C-alpha positions in Angstrom: 48.4 -34.9 17.8 45.5 -32.1 15.7 43.0 -33.9 18.0 40.5 -31.2 18.3 39.5 -32.3 22.3 40.6 -33.2 25.5 41.7 -31.3 28.1 45.2 -29.4 28.5 47.6 -30.3 31.1 49.7 -27.2 31.7 52.9 -26.6 32.8 54.5 -22.7 34.0 57.7 -22.5 32.3 60.4 -19.3 32.7 57.2 -16.9 32.7 55.6 -19.1 29.7 52.3 -21.0 29.9 52.6 -24.4 28.2 50.9 -27.5 27.1 52.9 -30.1 28.6 52.9 -32.1 25.6 54.8 -29.9 23.3 57.4 -29.2 26.1 59.7 -31.8 24.6 59.2 -29.7 21.1 60.1 -26.5 22.1 62.9 -27.1 24.6 64.7 -29.1 21.9 64.4 -26.3 19.1 65.1 -23.4 22.3 61.6 -21.6 22.5 61.3 -21.7 26.1 61.3 -18.0 26.7 59.0 -15.0 25.7 61.3 -12.9 23.8 62.9 -16.3 21.7 60.0 -16.7 20.7 57.9 -13.8 20.5 61.2 -12.5 18.2 61.0 -15.5 16.1 62.7 -15.0 13.0 61.6 -16.8 10.1 58.1 -18.7 9.1 55.3 -17.8 6.9 53.5 -14.5 7.2 50.0 -15.7 6.6 48.3 -12.4 8.2 49.7 -9.0 9.3 47.7 -5.9 10.3 48.4 -3.1 13.1 47.4 -5.4 15.8 48.2 -8.6 15.1 50.5 -10.8 13.0 50.0 -14.6 12.2 53.3 -16.7 11.4 53.1 -20.0 10.4 56.2 -22.1 11.4 57.9 -25.7 11.2 59.5 -27.5 14.0 61.6 -30.6 14.1 61.9 -32.6 17.0 62.6 -35.2 14.9 59.6 -35.0 12.8 57.9 -31.9 12.0 55.3 -30.1 13.7 53.2 -27.0 12.2 52.2 -24.4 14.2 50.9 -21.0 14.3 52.1 -17.9 15.9 49.8 -15.4 16.7 51.7 -12.0 18.2 50.0 -8.7 19.2 51.3 -5.5 19.2 51.8 -3.1 23.0 48.1 -3.2 23.7 46.4 -1.2 26.8 45.2 -3.7 29.1 43.6 -3.4 32.1 44.7 -4.4 35.5 41.8 -5.4 37.2 41.1 -8.7 34.9 43.0 -11.2 35.6 42.9 -14.8 34.8 44.5 -16.4 38.0 45.3 -19.7 36.2 48.6 -18.1 34.8 49.4 -15.4 37.9 51.6 -13.3 35.7 51.0 -10.1 36.3 47.5 -8.9 37.1 47.3 -8.5 33.3 44.6 -9.7 30.8 46.5 -9.4 27.4 45.4 -10.9 24.4 47.3 -13.8 23.9 46.9 -15.2 27.1 43.4 -15.2 27.0 42.9 -16.8 23.5 45.1 -19.5 25.2 43.0 -19.4 28.5 39.8 -19.4 26.4 40.6 -22.7 24.1 41.3 -24.6 27.4 38.6 -24.1 29.1 36.9 -25.1 25.8 38.4 -28.2 25.6 37.9 -28.5 29.2 33.6 -28.0 28.4 34.4 -30.8 26.0 33.7 -28.4 23.4 36.2 -29.1 20.2 38.7 -26.1 19.1 42.3 -26.2 17.8 45.5 -27.6 20.1 47.5 -24.9 21.6 50.8 -24.9 22.4 51.7 -21.7 24.6 51.5 -18.5 25.6 53.2 -15.8 27.4 53.1 -11.9 27.7 55.3 -8.9 28.3 54.4 -5.8 30.5 55.9 -2.6 28.7 54.9 -0.1 31.0 52.1 0.1 33.3 49.4 -0.6 31.8 51.2 -2.1 28.1 51.5 -5.6 27.1 52.8 -7.9 24.3 51.7 -10.9 24.0 50.9 -14.0 21.5 49.8 -17.3 21.6 50.7 -20.5 19.6 48.4 -23.1 18.2 49.3 -26.6 16.4 48.1 -26.9 12.9 43.9 -28.1 12.1 45.4 -29.7 9.4 43.0 -32.3 8.4 40.4 -30.0 9.5 38.8 -27.4 6.9 36.7 -24.3 7.9 33.4 -24.2 6.8 33.7 -21.2 4.9 36.4 -22.7 2.7 34.2 -25.5 2.3 31.4 -23.2 0.9 34.2 -21.2 -1.0 35.8 -24.5 -3.2 33.1 -26.7 -3.0 30.0 -25.3 -3.0 29.0 -28.9 -5.3 29.2 -30.4 -1.8 25.8 -28.9 -0.6 23.9 -28.7 -3.4 21.5 -31.1 -4.9 19.9 -34.3 -2.6 23.1 -35.7 -1.1 24.2 -32.1 -0.6 20.5 -31.3 1.4 21.2 -34.1 3.7 24.9 -33.2 4.5 23.3 -29.7 5.0 20.9 -31.5 7.7 23.2 -33.4 9.6 26.0 -30.0 9.5 23.0 -27.6 11.1 21.9 -30.2 13.4 25.2 -29.8 14.7 26.1 -26.8 14.4 22.5 -25.8 16.4 24.0 -27.8 19.5 27.2 -27.0 19.2 26.1 -23.6 19.9 24.0 -24.4 22.7 26.5 -26.2 24.5 29.1 -23.8 24.0 26.2 -21.5 25.4 25.5 -23.5 28.1 29.0 -24.1 29.1 29.3 -20.0 30.0 30.7 -19.2 26.9 29.8 -17.3 23.7 32.2 -17.0 20.6 31.5 -13.6 19.3 32.5 -14.1 16.2 30.6 -17.8 15.5 30.3 -17.6 11.4 31.8 -20.2 8.7 34.8 -18.9 8.9 35.9 -20.1 12.7 34.0 -23.2 12.3 36.1 -26.5 11.4 34.8 -29.5 9.8 36.1 -32.7 9.0 34.5 -35.6 7.1 35.3 -39.4 7.4 36.1 -41.4 4.4 32.6 -42.5 4.7 31.2 -39.4 4.4 30.5 -38.9 8.4 31.0 -35.6 10.1 33.1 -35.4 13.1 31.6 -33.0 15.4 32.7 -29.4 14.4 35.3 -27.6 16.3 36.0 -23.9 16.6 39.0 -21.3 16.6 40.4 -18.2 16.8 38.7 -18.1 20.2 40.3 -14.2 20.9 36.9 -12.9 21.5 35.0 -15.0 24.0 32.4 -13.4 25.7 31.4 -14.8 29.4 29.6 -11.8 30.7 26.4 -13.8 31.5 24.2 -11.1 32.4 23.3 -10.9 28.6 23.4 -14.2 28.4 20.0 -13.9 26.9 21.3 -12.1 24.0 23.8 -14.6 23.2 21.8 -16.4 20.4 20.6 -13.9 18.8 24.3 -12.4 18.1 25.8 -15.8 17.1 23.0 -17.1 14.7 22.9 -14.2 13.6 26.9 -14.2 12.5 26.0 -18.0 11.5 23.2 -16.7 9.0 25.4 -14.1 8.0 28.1 -16.2 7.1 26.0 -19.2 4.8 25.7 -18.1 1.5 21.9 -17.6 0.0 22.6 -19.7 -2.7 23.2 -22.9 -0.9 21.6 -21.8 2.0 17.4 -21.5 2.2 15.3 -20.4 4.4 14.9 -23.6 5.7 17.9 -24.1 6.7 18.1 -21.4 8.8 15.4 -22.6 10.5 16.5 -26.0 11.3 19.6 -24.0 12.4 17.2 -22.5 15.3 15.1 -25.5 16.1 18.6 -27.8 16.4 19.2 -25.3 19.0 16.2 -25.2 21.3 16.4 -29.6 20.3 12.9 -28.7 19.2 10.5 -28.3 16.2 7.1 -27.0 17.8 8.4 -23.1 18.7 7.3 -20.8 21.5 6.3 -17.2 21.3 8.9 -16.9 22.7 11.2 -18.6 20.2 9.4 -17.0 17.5 10.4 -13.5 18.3 13.7 -14.6 19.1 13.8 -15.7 15.2 12.6 -12.9 14.2 15.3 -10.9 16.1 18.0 -13.1 14.6 16.7 -12.1 11.5 16.3 -8.4 11.6 19.9 -8.7 13.5 21.5 -10.2 10.4 20.3 -7.6 8.1 22.2 -5.2 10.4 25.3 -7.0 10.2 25.4 -7.6 6.5 25.0 -3.6 6.4 27.7 -3.0 9.2 29.7 -5.4 6.7 29.1 -3.8 4.0 30.2 -0.4 5.3 33.4 -1.7 6.9 34.3 -3.5 3.7 34.0 0.3 2.0 36.0 1.8 4.8 39.0 -1.2 4.2 39.2 -0.6 0.3 39.3 3.2 0.1 42.2 2.5 3.1 43.8 -0.1 0.5 43.1 2.7 -2.2 44.9 5.6 0.1 48.1 3.2 0.4 47.0 3.0 4.6 47.4 -0.2 6.8 44.5 -2.2 7.8 43.5 -2.0 10.9 
């Protein structure tokens, strides 16, 4: 599959919410209930911290499918926040929210990963464990990985042209996301997916890791500040110039001549980028100290 667009046909099965297209795969592998999926043994651990883990698993039916299982440890949940589409228990677990966010992004033609299933299990009146299962997005690659492993791709005259196309598309993607009523709270190079054709043409960028999505329209005027500041911080200064960053901002607004309010926004984004940098440095120092003391990462 690996097409990061298109609406999802959802199916409820044994308390799970499934992507109908993956029902045969899950059924043939005996993965049609919460306990079997959440307690799945095997696979390769990709990430493990105190609040969640991500495991890469391979299933066959008969061809191979690579999936990623994100498990959330028991968390406190709020019973007054509910997504009616699932109608599980009036809860709002992280696994469930991410599955719904993915589906909603795709229904609004915002490319993102393919959801497979989600489930949640209430342990106590205000605690729940949950998971979300998604399909591997290969051959897409994160912008962070492109920058880290192939910085030359964005250098020289050809790299300059590639950056122009990329930043124009990212600016329009952010605008479309916000107009659709969503703000990815980690809108940065880590969570932006790219795919180039053999001729070097860039597909529309996609987003993933939709666990943290803001829908509070009351503060919508701040979405551009937070999103573009996050992205700015994740673009290294030795590859992306001030002109590149201005291009991203202009692409968001779809114009080259900026109003006084737009200029104020841009200054606000620059200041916010600086605050993110200082906060990140502080958090990295704290994590390094936890590792030195042999404490688990949060």
